[in-house]
N, C-alpha and C positions, 0 to 999 in steps of 0.2 A: 506492498500499500504506499509506503516513503517512497518506493521508485516510481510509481505513477504520478505520484504527487509532485515530486518533484519536476518529470517529466512536460507535466500540464502546467506549470510556473517556474519552469527554466531555473532552478532551485536557487531558491529563497531563503532566506537566515532559518536556522532553527525555530526561532520566535516567530516565524509568520507560519510556516509550517505547520508547528502545534495550536496558534490561534485558529486555522485553517480546519484544522480536524477538529477540532473542539466547534467547533461553527457546524462543522459536517453532520456532526452527534448528534449538539443541541438540540440545533435548530431545524435541521431536513431529515434528522431520523435515522443517516446512511451509520449503521452500525459498525460496518467494517471500520471507521474509523475511532471508535470508543477508543482502544488498546493507543493508539497513536496518541490520539488528544489527551491522554493521563497521564504521560511520562515527561520525562524533564528537556530541557532543549539540549543539555551537554548530551543527556542519552539519544538523543537524534542524530548528534554529532557522530558519536563514535557508532551509532548504527550504519552511516553513512561510510563507515571505514572499513565495515564487516566484509567477509567473504559473499556473502550472497548476496547486499547491496549493489557489489562491486560487478558481481556477476552481471546482474538485471542491467545495471546504467552505470557505464563509465563516461567519466566528463572531462573531457581537457579542453583549457584554452589557450591557443597559443599565445607566445610571449609577443606582442605589439612592439616593434621598433620604433626608436624616437632618436631623431637627430639633433645631438645638443652639440655646437660647437662649443667646445671649452675655451679652447685658445682658437689665436690667429697667426700660424705661424708665417709670417711676411716680414720682409726688411721696411720699416718706415720711408714714407715719402716726404723728404723733409724740405724740399725746394728750396736749397738752399738755407732752410731760416734754422737759430738753435732752438731747442725745448724739444727735437723728435727722440726722447731716450730708448736705447735697447737694455733689455734687463738679460742677463746669461746669469749664467748658474754652473761654478767651477768647482770642481773637485782639489782638493789640495794635498790630502797626506791618506794614506794606507797604515792601519794596524791589524798586524795580525791577518793580513787577506782580505781586509774590511774595510771597503769605504767608512770614514765616518766624518770627516771636517766637508764639510761645502763653503766656499762665499758666495754672494751675491752679489754681482758687478751692477751699477747702471752706468750705461754708460753715452753722455751724448753725440748724437750722429755728426752731427756736422765741426762743433769744437771737440770732441775726441774729449770732454773733461768727463775723470771717473770717480765716481762714488763706491767705495767695495763697504 
């Protein structure tokens, strides 16, 4: 019954399924929903994870890809004006084969003024 209810309503939350089953039994006198309407919401989730439920209905949702530009890697177009900076991360030292010191340098593209 739970698998049929999930199929009809496109797998709603456990609280919604419980409410729907309680209404189906109390208002519409559908006796087959009596047991599902009286169990806890957390138990509904346990039933959804059971082998019997999984054999009747498996629900897979594909991962939705989304392009997010984290950074834009290109040289700034300064047009000969100062204040266009380039930020570099430079590795300084190794200790026991591990890289552990990094320096961040900010360099003006026109004047080549550098701050570390």
